[in-house]
N, C-alpha and C positions, 0 to 999 in steps of 0.2 A: 504494500500500500504506500502511495506517495504521501509524504507529510503535508503536501500542499492542499490536498482535497478537502479534508474536514474544515479547516479554518476558512477556506474560500467559500464553501457551501454555507457555513454559519454566517459569514459576512453577507453573502448574497441574500440569504433569508432575512437577516436583520435589516438590511437596506430596503428590501422589498416591503417588509412589515412597516417600517417607519414611513416610507414614502406612501404606501397604501393608506395608512391611518391618516396622514396629512391630507391626502386626496379626499378621504371620506369625511373628515371633520371640518375641513376648510376649503371646499371646492370653489367657492367664490374667490378666495384669496389666491389659490393656485391658478384659477382661470385668469385673474387679473395679471399675474406674473407672466403667463403664457400668451395673453391676448386672446383667449378663448372664452366665449360667453356661455358655453354649454356645461352647466354643472352636472347634468345627467351623464355626459361622457366622462367627465372627470371622476365622478363617483364610480362609474363602471370600471374605469381603469384602477381605481382604488381597491375595488373588490377583487379584481384579477390579481393585483399585487399582494394583497393579504392572503388570497388563496394560494398563490405561488409560495409564499413564506410558510404557510401551514402545511403544504404538501411536502416541502423539503424537510420540515421539522418532523412530520409523520413518517417519512420514508427513512430518514437517517438511522433510527434504531432498528428498523425492520429489514433493511436491504443491505447488501454489500455496498460499501461506500463508492466503489468504482462505478457500479450501476446507477446509483443516485447521481453521481457526477456526470455520467454520460447522458442520462435523461435530462438533467438540468442544462447541460451544454447545448443539446439539441433544441431545448425550449428557448434559450436566451440568445442563441447565435444570430438570429435575424434582427434582434432588438436595436443594435446600434444603427443598422441601415434604416430602420423605421424612423428613428430620431432624425437622421440626416434627411430622409424623405419629407418628414413633417416640416422641417425648416426650409428645405430646398423648394418645396411646392408652395410655400407661403401660408400653410395652415397655421404655423406659429410665426407671426410676423413682428412681434415686439422684440427689441434687442435683448432685454432681460430673459424673455422666454426662450429665445434662440440659444443664448449662452447656457441656460439651465438644461435645455433639451440635449444639446450637444455634449455638455459635461456628463449628464446622466448616461447618454449613449456611450461615452468614452469609459465611464466607470464599469458599465456592464460589459463592454467590449474587453476591458482588462480582466474582468472576472472570467470571461469565456477563454481568453488566452491562457490564464493561469490554470484553468481546469484542463484545457487541451494539453498543456505541458505536463500537468500531473498525471493525466491519463496515458501519455505517450508510452511509458514503460510498464504499464500494468498488463494484467492478463486479458484485458479486453481488446488489446490491439490485434490487428489481423495477423494470423499466423500463416506462414507459407504452406502451401499445399504440397505434400510429399508427392514426388513424381512416381508414377507406377512404371515398372520396367516394361519396355516394349518387347513384344515377341515377334520374331521374324517369321 
């Protein structure tokens, strides 16, 4: 087991939980920062983030850590690109919101990179297929 996996997963769960709670408790404030007026979408994002944190917390004691890390990596890998897309398409058009979204995407991108590095040398990596002897 890589020593990087557990602390990275705990960080990801904690960051998701705190962000999700902020989105749920103060959607108007978050919307003001981002320049988005839809509190409904912000609350929905908050529920998804809290659910993500809860899922990591529930799986960590029940599953092999490498499997949790792989599932989490697959789930979060597209997130940084989503943040870039929200900024690039103008959905988030306030300067503060753009900085926050890109910083959030960078943090989650870094989490994904650390998980990928931690998984690189585990038993979940692809193993070469043994060649069968060919008969003439």
